[in-house]
C-alpha positions as CSV (number, residue, x, y, z in Angstrom):
1,M,-8.5,-8.1,-3.3
2,S,-7.9,-12.2,-3.2
3,P,-5.9,-13.2,-0.3
4,S,-3.0,-11.4,-2.0
5,R,-4.1,-9.2,-5.2
6,P,-4.4,-5.4,-5.2
7,A,-6.7,-3.0,-3.7
8,L,-8.8,0.0,-4.4
9,L,-9.9,2.7,-2.3
10,P,-12.8,4.1,-3.9
11,A,-13.9,7.6,-3.4
12,A,-17.0,6.8,-4.8
13,A,-18.1,4.7,-2.2
14,A,-17.1,7.4,0.2
15,T,-20.1,8.4,2.4
16,A,-21.8,11.4,2.6
17,A,-19.3,12.3,5.6
18,V,-16.6,12.6,3.5
19,T,-16.2,14.9,0.2
20,V,-13.6,14.4,-2.0
21,L,-12.4,17.2,-5.0
22,I,-11.8,14.2,-7.5
23,T,-14.4,11.7,-8.4
24,L,-12.9,8.4,-9.0
25,T,-10.4,7.6,-6.5
26,G,-7.6,5.4,-4.7
27,C,-7.4,5.9,-1.1
28,A,-8.2,9.6,-0.8
29,G,-9.1,11.9,-3.7
30,A,-6.2,11.6,-6.7
31,R,-7.1,12.3,-9.9
32,P,-6.5,9.0,-12.2
33,Q,-6.0,9.2,-15.4
34,A,-8.7,7.7,-17.5
35,P,-8.7,3.6,-17.5
36,R,-7.1,2.0,-20.6
37,P,-9.0,-1.1,-22.2
38,L,-8.5,-4.5,-20.6
39,E,-7.1,-5.8,-23.4
40,V,-4.4,-3.1,-23.5
41,Q,-4.0,-3.2,-19.9
42,A,-3.3,-7.0,-20.0
43,A,-0.6,-6.7,-22.7
44,A,1.2,-3.7,-20.9
45,A,0.6,-5.0,-17.4
46,P,3.7,-6.7,-15.9
47,A,3.2,-9.9,-14.2
48,S,4.3,-7.8,-11.2
49,A,1.1,-5.3,-11.4
50,R,-0.6,-8.1,-9.3
51,A,0.8,-9.1,-5.6
52,V,4.1,-10.2,-5.3
53,A,2.7,-14.0,-5.0
54,P,-0.1,-15.6,-4.9
55,P,-2.6,-16.3,-2.2
56,P,-0.7,-17.2,0.8
57,P,-0.2,-21.1,0.9
58,A,-1.2,-23.4,3.8
59,A,1.3,-22.9,6.9
60,A,1.3,-26.3,6.9
61,G,4.6,-27.7,5.5
62,L,6.1,-24.5,5.5
63,A,8.7,-23.4,8.0
64,V,10.2,-20.4,9.6
65,P,14.2,-20.3,8.5
66,A,16.2,-21.9,11.1
67,G,18.9,-19.6,12.5
68,L,18.1,-16.2,10.8
69,A,16.4,-12.9,12.6
70,V,13.2,-12.8,10.9
71,P,10.2,-9.7,10.9
72,A,8.4,-9.7,14.5
73,G,5.1,-11.5,13.9
74,L,5.5,-12.6,10.3
75,G,4.6,-16.3,9.8
76,P,6.0,-19.1,7.1
77,A,3.1,-18.4,4.9
78,T,4.0,-14.6,4.8
79,L,7.7,-15.5,4.7
80,H,7.6,-17.5,1.8
81,R,6.0,-14.4,-0.2
82,I,8.7,-12.1,0.5
83,P,11.2,-12.0,-2.7
84,A,14.2,-13.2,-1.5
85,G,15.8,-9.9,-3.3
86,S,14.3,-7.4,-1.5
87,R,16.3,-6.1,0.7
88,Q,13.6,-3.4,2.1
89,L,9.9,-4.5,3.5
90,L,7.5,-2.3,5.5
91,V,5.2,-4.2,8.0
92,V,1.7,-2.7,8.2
93,T,-0.1,-4.6,11.5
94,G,-3.8,-4.1,12.1
95,E,-4.6,-5.6,15.6
96,T,-8.4,-7.3,14.5
97,A,-10.1,-7.4,10.7
98,G,-12.3,-4.5,11.8
99,S,-9.6,-2.5,13.3
100,W,-8.8,1.0,11.3
101,R,-5.6,1.8,13.5
102,S,-2.6,0.1,12.7
103,T,1.0,0.3,13.1
104,A,3.9,0.4,10.6
105,V,7.7,-0.4,10.7
106,L,10.2,-0.7,8.0
107,W,12.6,-3.8,8.4
108,L,16.1,-4.0,6.5
109,R,17.7,-7.2,5.5
110,D,22.0,-7.6,6.0
111,P,23.5,-9.4,3.4
112,A,23.5,-12.3,6.0
113,G,19.9,-12.5,5.7
114,R,19.0,-11.2,9.0
115,W,16.1,-8.7,9.1
116,H,16.6,-5.2,11.3
117,P,13.3,-3.2,12.7
118,G,13.6,0.5,12.2
119,P,11.1,2.9,14.2
120,T,7.3,2.1,14.8
121,W,4.9,4.1,13.1
122,L,1.4,5.1,13.8
123,A,-1.0,4.3,11.1
124,H,-4.8,4.5,9.8
125,N,-6.2,2.2,7.4
126,A,-9.7,1.4,6.0
127,R,-12.6,2.5,7.7
128,E,-13.9,-1.3,7.9
129,G,-10.6,-3.0,8.9
130,W,-8.8,-5.8,6.7
131,T,-9.9,-7.8,3.9
132,E,-8.0,-11.0,2.2
133,H,-11.0,-10.3,-1.0
134,H,-10.9,-6.6,-1.5
135,R,-13.0,-5.2,-3.8
136,E,-13.7,-1.6,-5.0
137,G,-16.2,0.4,-2.2
138,D,-15.7,-1.8,0.4
139,L,-13.9,0.3,2.6
140,R,-11.3,-2.4,3.5
141,S,-7.6,-2.2,3.3
142,P,-6.3,-5.4,1.2
143,E,-4.3,-7.9,3.0
144,G,-1.4,-9.0,1.1
145,V,2.5,-8.8,0.2
146,Y,2.9,-5.9,-2.6
147,T,6.0,-4.3,-4.2
148,L,6.5,-0.6,-3.9
149,S,7.5,0.8,-6.6
150,D,6.4,4.4,-7.9
151,A,6.0,7.6,-5.2
152,G,5.1,11.0,-5.9
153,G,3.1,14.0,-4.3
154,R,2.2,17.5,-4.2
155,L,5.3,18.6,-2.7
156,P,8.8,18.1,-3.8
157,D,10.8,14.9,-3.5
158,P,11.9,14.8,0.2
159,R,15.2,12.3,-1.8
160,P,15.8,14.0,-5.3
161,H,19.0,11.6,-5.8
162,G,18.5,7.5,-5.8
163,G,14.9,6.9,-4.7
164,L,11.9,5.4,-6.1
165,P,10.9,7.4,-8.9
166,Y,9.0,10.5,-7.9
167,H,6.1,11.8,-9.8
168,R,5.2,15.2,-8.5
169,S,2.0,16.7,-9.7
170,A,-0.5,19.5,-8.8
171,S,-2.9,17.1,-9.5
172,F,-2.2,15.1,-5.8
173,A,-4.6,17.4,-4.2
174,T,-8.0,16.6,-2.5
175,S,-10.4,18.8,-0.1
176,G,-13.3,18.4,2.2
177,T,-13.2,16.4,5.1
178,G,-12.6,12.8,6.5
179,F,-15.1,10.1,8.2
180,L,-14.2,11.4,11.3
181,G,-14.8,15.0,10.5
182,E,-11.2,15.5,9.6
183,P,-9.8,17.5,7.0
184,L,-7.9,16.3,4.1
185,A,-5.9,18.6,2.8
186,G,-2.5,17.8,2.3
187,S,-3.3,14.0,2.3
188,F,-1.3,13.6,-0.4
189,D,1.9,16.0,-0.3
190,Y,3.7,12.5,-0.4
191,V,2.5,9.1,-1.6
192,V,3.9,5.9,-2.4
193,A,1.8,3.2,-4.8
194,I,1.0,-0.3,-3.4
195,D,1.4,-2.3,-6.4
196,Y,-2.1,-3.6,-6.0
197,N,-3.9,-4.0,-9.5
198,R,-1.6,-1.2,-11.0
199,V,0.9,-0.9,-13.4
200,R,4.2,-0.4,-12.4
201,G,6.5,2.2,-13.4
202,T,3.8,4.8,-14.0
203,S,2.9,7.7,-11.9
204,P,0.3,6.9,-8.9
205,L,-2.3,8.9,-10.5
206,D,-2.6,6.3,-13.7
207,G,-6.0,4.8,-13.5
208,A,-5.2,1.6,-15.4
209,R,-6.4,-1.4,-13.5
210,P,-4.5,-4.7,-14.9
211,E,-7.2,-7.2,-13.4
212,G,-10.1,-5.1,-14.1
213,G,-12.3,-2.3,-11.8
214,A,-14.1,-4.7,-9.4
215,L,-10.9,-5.5,-7.8
216,G,-10.2,-1.4,-7.0
217,G,-7.1,0.1,-7.2
218,G,-5.4,3.5,-6.2
219,I,-4.1,1.7,-2.5
220,W,-1.4,4.2,-1.4
221,L,0.3,5.1,1.7
222,H,-0.1,8.5,2.2
223,V,-0.1,11.3,4.7
224,D,-2.4,10.7,7.4
225,H,-5.2,12.9,7.5
226,G,-5.7,11.5,11.3
227,G,-8.7,9.0,10.7
228,P,-9.5,6.0,8.6
229,T,-9.0,5.6,5.0
230,H,-10.8,4.4,1.8
231,A,-8.5,1.6,1.5
232,C,-4.8,3.2,1.7
233,V,-2.5,3.5,4.5
234,G,-1.9,6.6,6.3
235,L,1.1,7.6,8.1
236,S,2.2,11.4,9.4
237,K,3.9,13.6,7.1
238,S,7.2,13.4,8.8
239,D,7.1,9.6,8.8
240,M,6.0,9.3,4.9
241,A,8.7,11.7,4.2
242,S,11.1,9.5,6.0
243,L,9.8,6.4,4.4
244,I,10.5,7.7,0.7
245,R,14.0,8.8,1.7
246,Q,14.6,5.4,3.0
247,L,13.1,3.2,0.1
248,D,15.5,2.3,-2.4
249,P,14.3,0.4,-5.9
250,A,17.8,-1.5,-5.6
251,A,16.8,-3.4,-2.3
252,H,13.4,-4.0,-4.0
253,P,11.3,-2.9,-1.2
254,V,7.8,-4.6,-0.5
255,V,4.9,-4.0,2.1
256,A,3.7,-7.0,4.4
257,M,-0.2,-5.6,5.4
258,G,-3.1,-7.4,7.3
259,T,-3.9,-8.4,10.5
260,R,-2.0,-10.0,13.1
261,A,-3.2,-13.0,12.5
262,F,-3.3,-13.0,8.6
263,L,0.8,-12.2,8.9
264,A,1.2,-14.4,11.3
265,R,0.4,-17.7,9.2
């Protein structure tokens, strides 16, 4: 994806070591619907189907807001891209461009505009690390700031009232093994779609790619299977359930994800 565009985790690009039940896939093997013609996608997809904001501006000329507590590790360019109305921010940080281990923290903004951190969760991202220019099959997670609009999974909604729209389906299933030989079963018990090259307000299984297939899609937060992903971010099952319980559409949640250096711009 471009510095701020959405990304896909291609199952098609999986190596022989990775087997997935489903053919076309994002981070693991969910079965998306057939993509709609591009002209239909363009007409139906809201502008916010792209990243929250255009590529990060140069940090020169931007400044961290004075007198306000801001999420640790975020520089002015990243803060500039977080919508003013967002009160929930998941920050996923990787140490280096090639790292597939990362950490995640859910920050909450109070009425005075100050951000407060929740617990730190261990996470895994794509096998080849991170990129500002994600492409289908590159085995890298897209860096950027994206909205979080829809959840789903094979299991019941852990927050049946008041959370993100939750799309439960038996199609959230995968099998086989990951890059380290770890079993993939259960990876899609809980998922939250990252709004990278997708139509908001639809199931995470929707295969529409408003900006075209070359940029990938199907990038999710999902249950960690103990190893690197194709492009998604994996959190433990209990952490995913906790995240879904906390995400509130009225708080306009977003995720800022990438390397420490990228987020610090």
